[in-house]
Predicted model as a PDB file, atoms N, CA, C, CB and O in Angstrom, pLDDT in the B-factor column:
MODEL        1                                                                  
ATOM      1  N   UNK A   1       9.224  -2.151  -3.259  1.00 92.00           N  
ATOM      2  CA  UNK A   1      10.565  -1.814  -2.822  1.00 92.00           C  
ATOM      3  C   UNK A   1      10.834  -2.498  -1.493  1.00 92.00           C  
ATOM      4  CB  UNK A   1      10.746  -0.283  -2.705  1.00 92.00           C  
ATOM      5  O   UNK A   1       9.906  -2.968  -0.834  1.00 92.00           O  
ATOM      6  N   UNK A   2      12.063  -2.554  -1.108  1.00 93.00           N  
ATOM      7  CA  UNK A   2      12.406  -3.189   0.166  1.00 93.00           C  
ATOM      8  C   UNK A   2      11.907  -2.338   1.332  1.00 93.00           C  
ATOM      9  CB  UNK A   2      13.934  -3.407   0.274  1.00 93.00           C  
ATOM     10  O   UNK A   2      11.641  -1.146   1.177  1.00 93.00           O  
ATOM     11  N   UNK A   3      11.787  -2.960   2.484  1.00 93.00           N  
ATOM     12  CA  UNK A   3      11.338  -2.236   3.680  1.00 93.00           C  
ATOM     13  C   UNK A   3      12.320  -1.128   4.054  1.00 93.00           C  
ATOM     14  CB  UNK A   3      11.165  -3.206   4.862  1.00 93.00           C  
ATOM     15  O   UNK A   3      11.904  -0.034   4.434  1.00 93.00           O  
ATOM     16  N   UNK A   4      13.625  -1.407   3.947  1.00 95.00           N  
ATOM     17  CA  UNK A   4      14.609  -0.378   4.307  1.00 95.00           C  
ATOM     18  C   UNK A   4      14.552   0.794   3.339  1.00 95.00           C  
ATOM     19  CB  UNK A   4      16.026  -0.971   4.328  1.00 95.00           C  
ATOM     20  O   UNK A   4      14.704   1.943   3.753  1.00 95.00           O  
ATOM     21  N   UNK A   5      14.334   0.522   2.057  1.00 96.00           N  
ATOM     22  CA  UNK A   5      14.221   1.615   1.087  1.00 96.00           C  
ATOM     23  C   UNK A   5      12.952   2.426   1.355  1.00 96.00           C  
ATOM     24  CB  UNK A   5      14.214   1.062  -0.363  1.00 96.00           C  
ATOM     25  O   UNK A   5      12.962   3.652   1.237  1.00 96.00           O  
ATOM     26  N   UNK A   6      11.865   1.751   1.712  1.00 95.00           N  
ATOM     27  CA  UNK A   6      10.620   2.456   2.023  1.00 95.00           C  
ATOM     28  C   UNK A   6      10.818   3.385   3.214  1.00 95.00           C  
ATOM     29  CB  UNK A   6       9.485   1.453   2.312  1.00 95.00           C  
ATOM     30  O   UNK A   6      10.348   4.522   3.197  1.00 95.00           O  
ATOM     31  N   UNK A   7      11.513   2.908   4.253  1.00 96.00           N  
ATOM     32  CA  UNK A   7      11.746   3.754   5.432  1.00 96.00           C  
ATOM     33  C   UNK A   7      12.599   4.969   5.088  1.00 96.00           C  
ATOM     34  CB  UNK A   7      12.422   2.945   6.544  1.00 96.00           C  
ATOM     35  O   UNK A   7      12.433   6.027   5.694  1.00 96.00           O  
ATOM     36  N   UNK A   8      13.518   4.834   4.114  1.00 96.00           N  
ATOM     37  CA  UNK A   8      14.367   5.956   3.709  1.00 96.00           C  
ATOM     38  C   UNK A   8      13.644   6.911   2.763  1.00 96.00           C  
ATOM     39  CB  UNK A   8      15.634   5.438   3.046  1.00 96.00           C  
ATOM     40  O   UNK A   8      13.971   8.096   2.698  1.00 96.00           O  
ATOM     41  N   UNK A   9      12.658   6.389   2.028  1.00 97.00           N  
ATOM     42  CA  UNK A   9      11.978   7.158   0.990  1.00 97.00           C  
ATOM     43  C   UNK A   9      10.779   7.936   1.505  1.00 97.00           C  
ATOM     44  CB  UNK A   9      11.538   6.244  -0.109  1.00 97.00           C  
ATOM     45  O   UNK A   9      10.546   9.069   1.083  1.00 97.00           O  
ATOM     46  N   UNK A  10      10.011   7.338   2.419  1.00 97.00           N  
ATOM     47  CA  UNK A  10       8.747   7.919   2.851  1.00 97.00           C  
ATOM     48  C   UNK A  10       8.801   8.418   4.293  1.00 97.00           C  
ATOM     49  CB  UNK A  10       7.636   6.901   2.703  1.00 97.00           C  
ATOM     50  O   UNK A  10       9.613   7.959   5.097  1.00 97.00           O  
ATOM     51  N   UNK A  11       7.927   9.360   4.598  1.00 97.00           N  
ATOM     52  CA  UNK A  11       7.825   9.935   5.942  1.00 97.00           C  
ATOM     53  C   UNK A  11       6.492   9.534   6.570  1.00 97.00           C  
ATOM     54  CB  UNK A  11       7.962  11.485   5.895  1.00 97.00           C  
ATOM     55  O   UNK A  11       5.619   8.975   5.905  1.00 97.00           O  
ATOM     56  N   UNK A  12       6.356   9.827   7.851  1.00 97.00           N  
ATOM     57  CA  UNK A  12       5.083   9.590   8.538  1.00 97.00           C  
ATOM     58  C   UNK A  12       3.981  10.425   7.889  1.00 97.00           C  
ATOM     59  CB  UNK A  12       5.200   9.925  10.052  1.00 97.00           C  
ATOM     60  O   UNK A  12       2.841   9.971   7.791  1.00 97.00           O  
ATOM     61  N   UNK A  13       4.304  11.629   7.448  1.00 98.00           N  
ATOM     62  CA  UNK A  13       3.309  12.463   6.754  1.00 98.00           C  
ATOM     63  C   UNK A  13       2.851  11.799   5.459  1.00 98.00           C  
ATOM     64  CB  UNK A  13       3.890  13.860   6.453  1.00 98.00           C  
ATOM     65  O   UNK A  13       1.664  11.836   5.133  1.00 98.00           O  
ATOM     66  N   UNK A  14       3.777  11.195   4.720  1.00 98.00           N  
ATOM     67  CA  UNK A  14       3.410  10.462   3.498  1.00 98.00           C  
ATOM     68  C   UNK A  14       2.469   9.313   3.845  1.00 98.00           C  
ATOM     69  CB  UNK A  14       4.677   9.924   2.772  1.00 98.00           C  
ATOM     70  O   UNK A  14       1.477   9.080   3.154  1.00 98.00           O  
ATOM     71  N   UNK A  15       2.789   8.601   4.917  1.00 96.00           N  
ATOM     72  CA  UNK A  15       1.961   7.479   5.357  1.00 96.00           C  
ATOM     73  C   UNK A  15       0.553   7.946   5.678  1.00 96.00           C  
ATOM     74  CB  UNK A  15       2.582   6.795   6.579  1.00 96.00           C  
ATOM     75  O   UNK A  15      -0.417   7.321   5.252  1.00 96.00           O  
ATOM     76  N   UNK A  16       0.428   9.035   6.422  1.00 97.00           N  
ATOM     77  CA  UNK A  16      -0.889   9.566   6.772  1.00 97.00           C  
ATOM     78  C   UNK A  16      -1.675   9.946   5.521  1.00 97.00           C  
ATOM     79  CB  UNK A  16      -0.747  10.782   7.694  1.00 97.00           C  
ATOM     80  O   UNK A  16      -2.873   9.676   5.430  1.00 97.00           O  
ATOM     81  N   UNK A  17      -1.010  10.563   4.572  1.00 97.00           N  
ATOM     82  CA  UNK A  17      -1.673  10.971   3.327  1.00 97.00           C  
ATOM     83  C   UNK A  17      -2.134   9.760   2.518  1.00 97.00           C  
ATOM     84  CB  UNK A  17      -0.730  11.836   2.479  1.00 97.00           C  
ATOM     85  O   UNK A  17      -3.264   9.728   2.031  1.00 97.00           O  
ATOM     86  N   UNK A  18      -1.252   8.760   2.374  1.00 95.00           N  
ATOM     87  CA  UNK A  18      -1.571   7.606   1.544  1.00 95.00           C  
ATOM     88  C   UNK A  18      -2.566   6.652   2.186  1.00 95.00           C  
ATOM     89  CB  UNK A  18      -0.320   6.865   1.218  1.00 95.00           C  
ATOM     90  O   UNK A  18      -3.166   5.829   1.494  1.00 95.00           O  
ATOM     91  N   UNK A  19      -2.749   6.748   3.493  1.00 93.00           N  
ATOM     92  CA  UNK A  19      -3.700   5.863   4.171  1.00 93.00           C  
ATOM     93  C   UNK A  19      -4.918   6.614   4.701  1.00 93.00           C  
ATOM     94  CB  UNK A  19      -3.012   5.140   5.313  1.00 93.00           C  
ATOM     95  O   UNK A  19      -5.635   6.116   5.569  1.00 93.00           O  
ATOM     96  N   UNK A  20      -5.140   7.799   4.183  1.00 94.00           N  
ATOM     97  CA  UNK A  20      -6.335   8.562   4.579  1.00 94.00           C  
ATOM     98  C   UNK A  20      -7.573   7.715   4.303  1.00 94.00           C  
ATOM     99  CB  UNK A  20      -6.416   9.931   3.815  1.00 94.00           C  
ATOM    100  O   UNK A  20      -7.722   7.163   3.213  1.00 94.00           O  
ATOM    101  N   UNK A  21      -8.444   7.616   5.273  1.00 90.00           N  
ATOM    102  CA  UNK A  21      -9.657   6.824   5.110  1.00 90.00           C  
ATOM    103  C   UNK A  21      -9.495   5.367   5.505  1.00 90.00           C  
ATOM    104  CB  UNK A  21     -10.113   6.899   3.699  1.00 90.00           C  
ATOM    105  O   UNK A  21     -10.463   4.608   5.470  1.00 90.00           O  
ATOM    106  N   UNK A  22      -8.292   4.965   5.878  1.00 89.00           N  
ATOM    107  CA  UNK A  22      -8.026   3.597   6.328  1.00 89.00           C  
ATOM    108  C   UNK A  22      -7.677   3.656   7.807  1.00 89.00           C  
ATOM    109  CB  UNK A  22      -6.869   2.925   5.497  1.00 89.00           C  
ATOM    110  O   UNK A  22      -6.806   4.426   8.211  1.00 89.00           O  
ATOM    111  N   UNK A  23      -8.341   2.860   8.602  1.00 90.00           N  
ATOM    112  CA  UNK A  23      -8.062   2.811  10.035  1.00 90.00           C  
ATOM    113  C   UNK A  23      -6.820   1.957  10.252  1.00 90.00           C  
ATOM    114  CB  UNK A  23      -9.280   2.242  10.836  1.00 90.00           C  
ATOM    115  O   UNK A  23      -6.853   0.741  10.067  1.00 90.00           O  
ATOM    116  N   UNK A  24      -5.726   2.601  10.644  1.00 90.00           N  
ATOM    117  CA  UNK A  24      -4.463   1.903  10.840  1.00 90.00           C  
ATOM    118  C   UNK A  24      -3.503   2.781  11.638  1.00 90.00           C  
ATOM    119  CB  UNK A  24      -3.841   1.510   9.483  1.00 90.00           C  
ATOM    120  O   UNK A  24      -3.741   3.970  11.852  1.00 90.00           O  
ATOM    121  N   UNK A  25      -2.412   2.155  12.069  1.00 92.00           N  
ATOM    122  CA  UNK A  25      -1.365   2.938  12.710  1.00 92.00           C  
ATOM    123  C   UNK A  25      -0.774   3.877  11.682  1.00 92.00           C  
ATOM    124  CB  UNK A  25      -0.270   2.028  13.327  1.00 92.00           C  
ATOM    125  O   UNK A  25      -0.686   3.540  10.502  1.00 92.00           O  
ATOM    126  N   UNK A  26      -0.370   5.052  12.126  1.00 94.00           N  
ATOM    127  CA  UNK A  26       0.238   6.038  11.229  1.00 94.00           C  
ATOM    128  C   UNK A  26       1.455   6.623  11.938  1.00 94.00           C  
ATOM    129  CB  UNK A  26      -0.787   7.169  10.829  1.00 94.00           C  
ATOM    130  O   UNK A  26       1.510   7.820  12.222  1.00 94.00           O  
ATOM    131  N   UNK A  27       2.437   5.751  12.220  1.00 95.00           N  
ATOM    132  CA  UNK A  27       3.634   6.181  12.929  1.00 95.00           C  
ATOM    133  C   UNK A  27       4.874   5.595  12.256  1.00 95.00           C  
ATOM    134  CB  UNK A  27       3.570   5.759  14.414  1.00 95.00           C  
ATOM    135  O   UNK A  27       4.773   4.771  11.348  1.00 95.00           O  
ATOM    136  N   UNK A  28       6.034   6.031  12.712  1.00 95.00           N  
ATOM    137  CA  UNK A  28       7.299   5.630  12.096  1.00 95.00           C  
ATOM    138  C   UNK A  28       7.518   4.119  12.111  1.00 95.00           C  
ATOM    139  CB  UNK A  28       8.447   6.309  12.801  1.00 95.00           C  
ATOM    140  O   UNK A  28       8.250   3.591  11.273  1.00 95.00           O  
ATOM    141  N   UNK A  29       6.893   3.424  13.052  1.00 93.00           N  
ATOM    142  CA  UNK A  29       7.069   1.985  13.157  1.00 93.00           C  
ATOM    143  C   UNK A  29       6.460   1.188  12.022  1.00 93.00           C  
ATOM    144  CB  UNK A  29       6.499   1.520  14.422  1.00 93.00           C  
ATOM    145  O   UNK A  29       6.772   0.009  11.853  1.00 93.00           O  
ATOM    146  N   UNK A  30       5.586   1.822  11.237  1.00 94.00           N  
ATOM    147  CA  UNK A  30       4.944   1.105  10.129  1.00 94.00           C  
ATOM    148  C   UNK A  30       5.101   1.814   8.781  1.00 94.00           C  
ATOM    149  CB  UNK A  30       3.473   0.920  10.429  1.00 94.00           C  
ATOM    150  O   UNK A  30       4.394   1.496   7.825  1.00 94.00           O  
ATOM    151  N   UNK A  31       6.015   2.761   8.708  1.00 95.00           N  
ATOM    152  CA  UNK A  31       6.230   3.475   7.437  1.00 95.00           C  
ATOM    153  C   UNK A  31       6.607   2.499   6.318  1.00 95.00           C  
ATOM    154  CB  UNK A  31       7.337   4.546   7.599  1.00 95.00           C  
ATOM    155  O   UNK A  31       6.300   2.752   5.153  1.00 95.00           O  
ATOM    156  N   UNK A  32       7.267   1.388   6.658  1.00 94.00           N  
ATOM    157  CA  UNK A  32       7.665   0.422   5.638  1.00 94.00           C  
ATOM    158  C   UNK A  32       6.473  -0.313   5.014  1.00 94.00           C  
ATOM    159  CB  UNK A  32       8.622  -0.584   6.238  1.00 94.00           C  
ATOM    160  O   UNK A  32       6.643  -1.043   4.038  1.00 94.00           O  
ATOM    161  N   UNK A  33       5.274  -0.128   5.565  1.00 91.00           N  
ATOM    162  CA  UNK A  33       4.060  -0.736   5.016  1.00 91.00           C  
ATOM    163  C   UNK A  33       3.265   0.243   4.152  1.00 91.00           C  
ATOM    164  CB  UNK A  33       3.181  -1.252   6.144  1.00 91.00           C  
ATOM    165  O   UNK A  33       2.143  -0.065   3.749  1.00 91.00           O  
ATOM    166  N   UNK A  34       3.822   1.397   3.866  1.00 94.00           N  
ATOM    167  CA  UNK A  34       3.124   2.430   3.103  1.00 94.00           C  
ATOM    168  C   UNK A  34       2.704   1.901   1.723  1.00 94.00           C  
ATOM    169  CB  UNK A  34       4.022   3.678   2.948  1.00 94.00           C  
ATOM    170  O   UNK A  34       3.473   1.189   1.076  1.00 94.00           O  
ATOM    171  N   UNK A  35       1.505   2.240   1.274  1.00 93.00           N  
ATOM    172  CA  UNK A  35       1.055   1.760  -0.026  1.00 93.00           C  
ATOM    173  C   UNK A  35       2.022   2.073  -1.174  1.00 93.00           C  
ATOM    174  CB  UNK A  35      -0.282   2.351  -0.332  1.00 93.00           C  
ATOM    175  O   UNK A  35       2.148   1.282  -2.109  1.00 93.00           O  
ATOM    176  N   UNK A  36       2.697   3.214  -1.110  1.00 95.00           N  
ATOM    177  CA  UNK A  36       3.621   3.595  -2.182  1.00 95.00           C  
ATOM    178  C   UNK A  36       4.826   2.678  -2.334  1.00 95.00           C  
ATOM    179  CB  UNK A  36       4.102   4.979  -1.946  1.00 95.00           C  
ATOM    180  O   UNK A  36       5.538   2.750  -3.336  1.00 95.00           O  
ATOM    181  N   UNK A  37       5.060   1.818  -1.352  1.00 95.00           N  
ATOM    182  CA  UNK A  37       6.190   0.885  -1.425  1.00 95.00           C  
ATOM    183  C   UNK A  37       5.859  -0.346  -2.271  1.00 95.00           C  
ATOM    184  CB  UNK A  37       6.603   0.450  -0.020  1.00 95.00           C  
ATOM    185  O   UNK A  37       6.744  -1.133  -2.607  1.00 95.00           O  
ATOM    186  N   UNK A  38       4.593  -0.501  -2.605  1.00 94.00           N  
ATOM    187  CA  UNK A  38       4.150  -1.681  -3.348  1.00 94.00           C  
ATOM    188  C   UNK A  38       3.951  -1.351  -4.822  1.00 94.00           C  
ATOM    189  CB  UNK A  38       2.851  -2.237  -2.751  1.00 94.00           C  
ATOM    190  O   UNK A  38       3.798  -0.189  -5.198  1.00 94.00           O  
ATOM    191  N   UNK A  39       3.954  -2.382  -5.641  1.00 94.00           N  
ATOM    192  CA  UNK A  39       3.686  -2.206  -7.069  1.00 94.00           C  
ATOM    193  C   UNK A  39       2.276  -1.661  -7.245  1.00 94.00           C  
ATOM    194  CB  UNK A  39       3.860  -3.546  -7.846  1.00 94.00           C  
ATOM    195  O   UNK A  39       1.388  -1.947  -6.441  1.00 94.00           O  
ATOM    196  N   UNK A  40       2.075  -0.876  -8.298  1.00 91.00           N  
ATOM    197  CA  UNK A  40       0.767  -0.340  -8.624  1.00 91.00           C  
ATOM    198  C   UNK A  40      -0.153  -1.491  -9.036  1.00 91.00           C  
ATOM    199  CB  UNK A  40       0.869   0.725  -9.751  1.00 91.00           C  
ATOM    200  O   UNK A  40       0.138  -2.200  -9.999  1.00 91.00           O  
ATOM    201  N   UNK A  41      -1.254  -1.679  -8.317  1.00 87.00           N  
ATOM    202  CA  UNK A  41      -2.152  -2.797  -8.573  1.00 87.00           C  
ATOM    203  C   UNK A  41      -2.752  -2.748  -9.977  1.00 87.00           C  
ATOM    204  CB  UNK A  41      -3.260  -2.814  -7.543  1.00 87.00           C  
ATOM    205  O   UNK A  41      -2.895  -3.783 -10.628  1.00 87.00           O  
ATOM    206  N   UNK A  42      -3.101  -1.555 -10.442  1.00 88.00           N  
ATOM    207  CA  UNK A  42      -3.655  -1.421 -11.794  1.00 88.00           C  
ATOM    208  C   UNK A  42      -2.680  -1.909 -12.854  1.00 88.00           C  
ATOM    209  CB  UNK A  42      -4.030   0.029 -12.069  1.00 88.00           C  
ATOM    210  O   UNK A  42      -3.069  -2.591 -13.802  1.00 88.00           O  
ATOM    211  N   UNK A  43      -1.419  -1.557 -12.687  1.00 93.00           N  
ATOM    212  CA  UNK A  43      -0.380  -1.988 -13.628  1.00 93.00           C  
ATOM    213  C   UNK A  43      -0.207  -3.506 -13.580  1.00 93.00           C  
ATOM    214  CB  UNK A  43       0.962  -1.288 -13.312  1.00 93.00           C  
ATOM    215  O   UNK A  43      -0.079  -4.156 -14.618  1.00 93.00           O  
ATOM    216  N   UNK A  44      -0.205  -4.056 -12.388  1.00 92.00           N  
ATOM    217  CA  UNK A  44      -0.070  -5.510 -12.241  1.00 92.00           C  
ATOM    218  C   UNK A  44      -1.232  -6.221 -12.925  1.00 92.00           C  
ATOM    219  CB  UNK A  44      -0.005  -5.905 -10.746  1.00 92.00           C  
ATOM    220  O   UNK A  44      -1.024  -7.193 -13.651  1.00 92.00           O  
ATOM    221  N   UNK A  45      -2.455  -5.743 -12.699  1.00 90.00           N  
ATOM    222  CA  UNK A  45      -3.630  -6.385 -13.296  1.00 90.00           C  
ATOM    223  C   UNK A  45      -3.634  -6.246 -14.815  1.00 90.00           C  
ATOM    224  CB  UNK A  45      -4.912  -5.785 -12.717  1.00 90.00           C  
ATOM    225  O   UNK A  45      -4.025  -7.173 -15.523  1.00 90.00           O  
ATOM    226  N   UNK A  46      -3.197  -5.084 -15.319  1.00 92.00           N  
ATOM    227  CA  UNK A  46      -3.142  -4.912 -16.778  1.00 92.00           C  
ATOM    228  C   UNK A  46      -2.143  -5.882 -17.403  1.00 92.00           C  
ATOM    229  CB  UNK A  46      -2.763  -3.461 -17.138  1.00 92.00           C  
ATOM    230  O   UNK A  46      -2.385  -6.407 -18.490  1.00 92.00           O  
ATOM    231  N   UNK A  47      -1.033  -6.120 -16.729  1.00 94.00           N  
ATOM    232  CA  UNK A  47      -0.033  -7.030 -17.289  1.00 94.00           C  
ATOM    233  C   UNK A  47      -0.481  -8.489 -17.219  1.00 94.00           C  
ATOM    234  CB  UNK A  47       1.292  -6.863 -16.557  1.00 94.00           C  
ATOM    235  O   UNK A  47       0.102  -9.351 -17.877  1.00 94.00           O  
ATOM    236  N   UNK A  48      -1.517  -8.767 -16.422  1.00 93.00           N  
ATOM    237  CA  UNK A  48      -2.042 -10.126 -16.281  1.00 93.00           C  
ATOM    238  C   UNK A  48      -3.414 -10.284 -16.939  1.00 93.00           C  
ATOM    239  CB  UNK A  48      -2.132 -10.499 -14.805  1.00 93.00           C  
ATOM    240  O   UNK A  48      -4.098 -11.282 -16.713  1.00 93.00           O  
ATOM    241  N   UNK A  49      -3.817  -9.311 -17.745  1.00 93.00           N  
ATOM    242  CA  UNK A  49      -5.174  -9.277 -18.295  1.00 93.00           C  
ATOM    243  C   UNK A  49      -5.539 -10.554 -19.052  1.00 93.00           C  
ATOM    244  CB  UNK A  49      -5.324  -8.086 -19.215  1.00 93.00           C  
ATOM    245  O   UNK A  49      -6.700 -10.964 -19.048  1.00 93.00           O  
ATOM    246  N   UNK A  50      -4.568 -11.180 -19.694  1.00 95.00           N  
ATOM    247  CA  UNK A  50      -4.870 -12.398 -20.438  1.00 95.00           C  
ATOM    248  C   UNK A  50      -4.955 -13.630 -19.537  1.00 95.00           C  
ATOM    249  CB  UNK A  50      -3.820 -12.619 -21.504  1.00 95.00           C  
ATOM    250  O   UNK A  50      -5.296 -14.715 -20.008  1.00 95.00           O  
ATOM    251  N   UNK A  51      -4.649 -13.472 -18.248  1.00 94.00           N  
ATOM    252  CA  UNK A  51      -4.641 -14.605 -17.322  1.00 94.00           C  
ATOM    253  C   UNK A  51      -5.752 -14.557 -16.277  1.00 94.00           C  
ATOM    254  CB  UNK A  51      -3.321 -14.670 -16.629  1.00 94.00           C  
ATOM    255  O   UNK A  51      -6.065 -15.576 -15.662  1.00 94.00           O  
ATOM    256  N   UNK A  52      -6.345 -13.391 -16.072  1.00 88.00           N  
ATOM    257  CA  UNK A  52      -7.326 -13.246 -14.997  1.00 88.00           C  
ATOM    258  C   UNK A  52      -8.590 -12.556 -15.485  1.00 88.00           C  
ATOM    259  CB  UNK A  52      -6.726 -12.466 -13.834  1.00 88.00           C  
ATOM    260  O   UNK A  52      -8.586 -11.850 -16.494  1.00 88.00           O  
ATOM    261  N   UNK A  53      -9.663 -12.775 -14.753  1.00 90.00           N  
ATOM    262  CA  UNK A  53     -10.911 -12.057 -14.984  1.00 90.00           C  
ATOM    263  C   UNK A  53     -11.252 -11.338 -13.679  1.00 90.00           C  
ATOM    264  CB  UNK A  53     -12.078 -13.033 -15.440  1.00 90.00           C  
ATOM    265  O   UNK A  53     -11.386 -11.976 -12.635  1.00 90.00           O  
ATOM    266  N   UNK A  54     -11.389 -10.045 -13.735  1.00 88.00           N  
ATOM    267  CA  UNK A  54     -11.732  -9.278 -12.542  1.00 88.00           C  
ATOM    268  C   UNK A  54     -13.216  -9.489 -12.259  1.00 88.00           C  
ATOM    269  CB  UNK A  54     -11.398  -7.753 -12.724  1.00 88.00           C  
ATOM    270  O   UNK A  54     -14.066  -9.234 -13.112  1.00 88.00           O  
ATOM    271  N   UNK A  55     -13.512  -9.955 -11.058  1.00 92.00           N  
ATOM    272  CA  UNK A  55     -14.907 -10.193 -10.681  1.00 92.00           C  
ATOM    273  C   UNK A  55     -15.358  -9.263  -9.561  1.00 92.00           C  
ATOM    274  CB  UNK A  55     -15.094 -11.643 -10.253  1.00 92.00           C  
ATOM    275  O   UNK A  55     -16.555  -9.162  -9.290  1.00 92.00           O  
ATOM    276  N   UNK A  56     -14.417  -8.580  -8.906  1.00 92.00           N  
ATOM    277  CA  UNK A  56     -14.774  -7.651  -7.836  1.00 92.00           C  
ATOM    278  C   UNK A  56     -13.615  -6.693  -7.599  1.00 92.00           C  
ATOM    279  CB  UNK A  56     -15.134  -8.414  -6.530  1.00 92.00           C  
ATOM    280  O   UNK A  56     -12.463  -7.020  -7.883  1.00 92.00           O  
ATOM    281  N   UNK A  57     -13.919  -5.526  -7.085  1.00 88.00           N  
ATOM    282  CA  UNK A  57     -12.912  -4.547  -6.665  1.00 88.00           C  
ATOM    283  C   UNK A  57     -13.124  -4.314  -5.174  1.00 88.00           C  
ATOM    284  CB  UNK A  57     -13.020  -3.190  -7.491  1.00 88.00           C  
ATOM    285  O   UNK A  57     -14.234  -4.001  -4.744  1.00 88.00           O  
ATOM    286  N   UNK A  58     -12.084  -4.461  -4.402  1.00 89.00           N  
ATOM    287  CA  UNK A  58     -12.160  -4.298  -2.950  1.00 89.00           C  
ATOM    288  C   UNK A  58     -11.432  -3.034  -2.532  1.00 89.00           C  
ATOM    289  CB  UNK A  58     -11.568  -5.522  -2.226  1.00 89.00           C  
ATOM    290  O   UNK A  58     -10.487  -2.614  -3.199  1.00 89.00           O  
ATOM    291  N   UNK A  59     -11.860  -2.422  -1.435  1.00 87.00           N  
ATOM    292  CA  UNK A  59     -11.209  -1.248  -0.892  1.00 87.00           C  
ATOM    293  C   UNK A  59     -10.815  -1.564   0.543  1.00 87.00           C  
ATOM    294  CB  UNK A  59     -12.135   0.010  -0.969  1.00 87.00           C  
ATOM    295  O   UNK A  59     -11.642  -2.007   1.340  1.00 87.00           O  
ATOM    296  N   UNK A  60      -9.552  -1.334   0.865  1.00 83.00           N  
ATOM    297  CA  UNK A  60      -9.072  -1.566   2.202  1.00 83.00           C  
ATOM    298  C   UNK A  60      -9.644  -0.509   3.149  1.00 83.00           C  
ATOM    299  CB  UNK A  60      -7.539  -1.558   2.232  1.00 83.00           C  
ATOM    300  O   UNK A  60      -9.650   0.681   2.836  1.00 83.00           O  
ATOM    301  N   UNK A  61     -10.120  -0.959   4.305  1.00 86.00           N  
ATOM    302  CA  UNK A  61     -10.652  -0.027   5.290  1.00 86.00           C  
ATOM    303  C   UNK A  61      -9.967  -0.175   6.640  1.00 86.00           C  
ATOM    304  CB  UNK A  61     -12.143  -0.229   5.446  1.00 86.00           C  
ATOM    305  O   UNK A  61     -10.111   0.694   7.500  1.00 86.00           O  
ATOM    306  N   UNK A  62      -9.224  -1.259   6.843  1.00 87.00           N  
ATOM    307  CA  UNK A  62      -8.503  -1.463   8.091  1.00 87.00           C  
ATOM    308  C   UNK A  62      -7.213  -2.233   7.814  1.00 87.00           C  
ATOM    309  CB  UNK A  62      -9.384  -2.217   9.121  1.00 87.00           C  
ATOM    310  O   UNK A  62      -7.163  -3.071   6.914  1.00 87.00           O  
ATOM    311  N   UNK A  63      -6.195  -1.949   8.576  1.00 80.00           N  
ATOM    312  CA  UNK A  63      -4.910  -2.641   8.452  1.00 80.00           C  
ATOM    313  C   UNK A  63      -4.366  -2.845   9.864  1.00 80.00           C  
ATOM    314  CB  UNK A  63      -3.891  -1.827   7.551  1.00 80.00           C  
ATOM    315  O   UNK A  63      -4.256  -1.896  10.640  1.00 80.00           O  
ATOM    316  N   UNK A  64      -4.027  -4.091  10.186  1.00 81.00           N  
ATOM    317  CA  UNK A  64      -3.505  -4.413  11.511  1.00 81.00           C  
ATOM    318  C   UNK A  64      -2.124  -5.011  11.342  1.00 81.00           C  
ATOM    319  CB  UNK A  64      -4.448  -5.390  12.277  1.00 81.00           C  
ATOM    320  O   UNK A  64      -1.950  -5.991  10.618  1.00 81.00           O  
ATOM    321  N   UNK A  65      -1.153  -4.431  12.000  1.00 74.00           N  
ATOM    322  CA  UNK A  65       0.219  -4.944  11.963  1.00 74.00           C  
ATOM    323  C   UNK A  65       0.720  -5.057  13.394  1.00 74.00           C  
ATOM    324  CB  UNK A  65       1.159  -4.020  11.109  1.00 74.00           C  
ATOM    325  O   UNK A  65       0.544  -4.151  14.209  1.00 74.00           O  
ATOM    326  N   UNK A  66       1.338  -6.173  13.672  1.00 60.00           N  
ATOM    327  CA  UNK A  66       1.967  -6.334  14.985  1.00 60.00           C  
ATOM    328  C   UNK A  66       1.171  -7.113  15.970  1.00 60.00           C  
ATOM    329  CB  UNK A  66       2.251  -5.034  15.559  1.00 60.00           C  
ATOM    330  O   UNK A  66       1.611  -7.306  17.104  1.00 60.00           O  
TER     331      UNK A  66                                                      
ENDMDL                                                                          
END                                                                             
């Protein structure tokens, strides 16, 4: 979704919940970067299954913005 829609849709509390376990800012200035604003990665990978081979799964542990 767009950054403006993300800011209207999600709260700082949503951001804290969705980024639990990730070291990052958790304030209104970065609500537009909330994971829920992005397409579901599993869905994206399933739709590309005939084009890609998954060789690793990564987990985000840090996010730096600004």
